[in-house]
C-alpha positions in Angstrom: -26.5 191.9 293.7 -22.9 191.6 294.8 -22.2 189.1 292.1 -23.7 191.5 289.5 -21.4 194.3 290.7 -18.4 192.0 290.6 -19.2 191.0 287.0 -19.7 194.6 286.0 -16.3 195.6 287.5 -14.6 192.7 285.8 -16.1 193.7 282.4 -15.0 197.2 282.9 -11.5 196.0 283.8 -11.3 193.9 280.6 -11.8 197.0 278.5 -8.8 198.7 280.2 -6.5 195.7 279.9 -5.4 196.2 276.2 -4.4 199.8 277.0 -2.8 198.8 280.2 -0.8 196.1 278.4 0.4 198.5 275.7 1.2 201.2 278.3 3.3 198.7 280.3 5.2 197.2 277.4 5.9 200.3 275.4 6.1 203.0 278.0 6.5 201.9 281.6 9.1 199.1 281.0 11.3 201.2 278.7 11.2 204.0 281.2 12.3 201.7 284.0 14.9 200.0 281.8 16.2 203.4 280.7 16.5 204.6 284.4 18.4 201.4 285.1 20.8 202.0 282.2 21.4 205.5 283.4 23.0 204.1 286.6 25.6 202.1 284.6 28.6 202.7 282.4 26.7 201.1 279.5 28.9 200.8 276.4 27.0 199.4 273.5 29.8 197.0 272.5 30.8 196.0 276.0 28.9 193.1 277.6 30.0 194.2 281.0 28.0 197.2 282.4 29.6 198.7 285.5 27.2 200.1 288.1 28.2 203.8 288.6 25.2 205.1 290.5 24.5 208.8 289.8 27.8 209.5 288.1 26.2 209.9 284.7 23.9 212.5 286.1 26.8 214.3 287.9 28.8 214.5 284.7 26.0 216.5 283.1 26.5 219.2 285.7 30.3 218.9 285.8 31.7 221.9 283.8 34.8 219.9 283.0 32.9 217.0 281.4 32.2 216.9 277.7 28.7 215.7 278.7 28.0 219.1 280.3 28.6 221.0 277.0 26.7 218.4 275.0 23.6 218.5 277.2 23.4 222.3 277.8 24.3 223.3 274.3 21.6 221.0 273.0 19.2 222.2 275.7 19.8 225.9 274.7 19.0 225.2 271.1 15.9 223.2 272.0 14.6 226.0 274.3 15.3 228.5 271.6 13.1 226.5 269.2 10.4 226.1 271.9 10.3 229.8 272.7 9.8 230.9 269.1 7.6 228.0 267.8 5.1 227.4 270.6 3.5 230.9 270.6 3.2 230.7 266.8 1.7 227.2 267.0 -0.9 228.3 269.5 -1.6 231.8 268.1 -1.7 231.0 264.4 -3.7 227.8 265.1 -6.3 229.8 267.0 -6.3 232.5 264.3 -6.9 230.0 261.5 -9.6 228.3 263.6 -11.4 231.7 264.0 -11.2 232.5 260.3 -12.4 229.1 259.2 -15.1 228.9 261.8 -16.8 231.9 260.2 -16.8 230.5 256.7 -19.8 228.9 255.0 -20.3 225.2 255.6 -18.7 223.8 252.4 -15.8 226.2 252.4 -15.2 225.5 256.1 -14.8 221.8 255.4 -12.5 222.5 252.4 -10.1 224.8 254.2 -10.1 222.6 257.3 -9.0 219.6 255.2 -6.4 221.6 253.3 -4.7 222.8 256.4 -4.9 219.5 258.1 -3.5 217.4 255.3 0.2 218.2 256.0 -0.2 216.8 259.5 -0.7 213.4 258.0 2.7 213.5 256.2 5.9 212.1 257.7 8.7 214.3 258.8 11.0 213.0 256.0 8.5 214.1 253.4 8.2 217.5 255.1 11.9 217.9 255.0 12.2 217.0 251.3 9.5 219.5 250.4 11.1 222.3 252.3 14.6 221.4 251.1 13.3 221.7 247.6 11.8 225.1 248.4 14.7 226.5 250.5 17.9 225.2 249.0 20.3 228.0 248.6 21.5 227.2 245.1 18.5 225.5 243.5 15.5 226.2 245.8 12.3 227.4 244.4 12.1 230.5 246.6 15.6 231.6 245.8 14.8 231.0 242.2 12.0 233.5 242.4 14.2 236.0 244.3 16.9 235.8 241.6 14.2 236.3 238.9 13.3 239.5 240.7 17.0 240.5 240.8 17.0 240.1 244.6 19.8 238.4 246.5 19.5 234.7 247.5 18.9 233.9 251.1 21.0 231.2 252.8 17.9 229.6 254.3 19.6 226.4 255.6 23.3 227.5 256.0 23.2 230.7 258.0 21.6 232.2 261.1 18.9 233.3 261.8 17.6 231.8 258.5 18.2 228.2 259.6 15.9 228.6 262.6 13.4 230.5 260.4 13.4 227.6 258.0 12.9 225.0 260.7 10.1 226.9 262.3 8.3 227.6 259.0 8.5 223.9 258.1 7.2 222.9 261.6 4.3 225.4 261.4 3.3 224.2 257.9 3.4 220.6 259.1 1.7 220.7 262.5 -0.5 223.8 262.6 -3.5 221.9 261.2 -3.8 219.8 264.3 -4.0 222.7 266.6 -6.4 224.4 264.2 -8.8 221.5 264.3 -8.7 221.3 268.1 -9.5 225.0 268.3 -12.4 224.7 265.8 -14.0 222.0 267.9 -13.6 224.1 271.0 -15.2 227.2 269.2 -18.1 225.1 268.1 -18.8 224.3 271.8 -19.1 227.9 272.8 -22.7 228.8 273.5 -24.3 231.2 270.9 -26.4 232.6 273.7 -23.3 234.1 275.3 -22.5 236.0 272.0 -26.1 237.2 271.7 -26.0 238.4 275.3 -22.7 240.2 274.6 -24.1 241.8 271.5 -27.2 243.1 273.3 -25.0 244.6 276.0 -23.1 246.5 273.3 -19.9 244.4 273.3 -17.7 244.8 270.2 -16.3 241.8 268.3 -13.0 242.2 270.1 -14.6 242.4 273.5 -16.7 239.2 272.8 -13.5 237.5 271.8 -11.6 238.6 275.0 -14.4 238.1 277.5 -16.4 235.2 276.0 -14.4 233.2 273.5 -11.0 233.0 275.3 -12.5 232.1 278.7 -14.7 229.5 277.1 -11.9 227.7 275.3 -9.3 228.0 278.1 -9.1 224.3 278.8 -8.5 223.6 275.1 -5.9 226.3 274.9 -4.1 224.9 277.9 -4.1 221.5 276.3 -2.8 222.9 273.0 -0.1 224.9 274.8 1.2 221.9 276.8 1.1 219.4 273.9 2.8 222.0 271.6 5.5 222.5 274.2 6.1 218.8 274.6 6.1 218.3 270.8 8.6 221.2 270.3 10.8 219.8 273.0 11.0 216.5 271.1 12.1 218.2 267.9 14.5 216.0 266.0 13.6 215.2 262.4 13.4 218.8 261.0 16.9 220.0 262.0 18.5 216.6 261.4 17.1 216.4 257.9 17.1 220.0 256.9 20.3 221.6 258.4 22.2 218.6 260.0 22.4 220.7 263.1 24.2 223.5 261.2 25.6 226.0 260.7 28.1 224.5 263.1 26.0 223.2 266.0 23.7 226.2 266.1 20.6 224.1 265.3 21.7 220.8 266.9 19.0 220.2 269.4 19.2 218.1 272.6 17.6 215.0 271.1 20.2 215.0 268.3 23.0 215.0 270.9 21.3 212.2 272.9 21.1 210.1 269.8 24.7 210.8 268.9 25.9 209.9 272.4 23.9 206.6 272.3 24.7 205.3 268.8 27.9 207.2 267.6 29.7 207.2 270.9 27.9 204.0 272.1 27.4 205.4 275.6 23.9 204.3 276.4 24.2 205.1 280.1 25.1 208.7 279.4 22.3 209.0 276.8 19.8 207.5 279.2 20.7 210.0 281.9 20.4 212.9 279.4 17.0 211.6 278.3 15.6 211.4 281.8 16.9 214.9 282.6 15.2 216.1 279.4 12.0 214.4 280.5 12.2 216.0 283.9 12.6 219.4 282.4 9.6 218.9 280.2 7.5 217.8 283.2 8.6 220.9 285.1 7.8 223.3 282.3 4.3 221.6 281.8 3.5 221.9 285.5 4.6 225.6 285.6 2.4 226.3 282.5 -0.5 224.6 284.3 0.1 226.5 287.6 0.4 229.9 285.8 -2.8 229.4 283.8 -4.7 228.3 286.9 -3.4 231.3 288.8 -4.5 233.7 286.1 -8.0 232.2 286.2 
């Protein structure tokens, strides 16, 4: 009997090994190596890496250091994007899921596929499509505005239009993923609950508030946290669409980290900024989880 249990545990462990190997090689080791780099004055072209302890982290909070401006300006722009994009990603994703879930079977599959297709496209393709649509001089949208004798809009070169353009492109690109997650959650809500609510005289809005939302709460929390993390990691859209402009108004934190690592060649500073960014993301995710559980 003991031998059988031992073999069963060994078999189960073998199924975990491939994931454990990939997790260790591509996530755990890079994190540890990055933390080690952050404790050194790590110039990309200098073979000697002086150990400086927490100096790279202290420079981030030193108001006289250029690293302070680089980090907190990028963080401000990143938070601005997160604040405006995440509610739209969650709210519009849920709205589309509710609309499509009420369609007949064939139409449901058609619209679900149509909205999900952009998610399979790379960020470079997304940027090219939206640059073609939003270019100030030759963009399709400004072309239509001029045909209607309306002024052109500086979508990519002026505020707040630069942020509007980045958020629109992000919504078009990623909203399909959230929508599919919500549709699956809605399909798991018991029809008996809706029938009971109807018999008690609950309106459609009341059934949504008191039946649908509580039933899909775990899924909504998952979408909220994943959307926040994805928005925090924004890089491709502002880099390809606005180059961080106008000025540095749309230059997000990840762009500054990449510049510090590969243009300034200071990998130690970049590693410290990356770990600080990861810590902020963890804190925000934990706060979201705590607030949601408290409301429950």
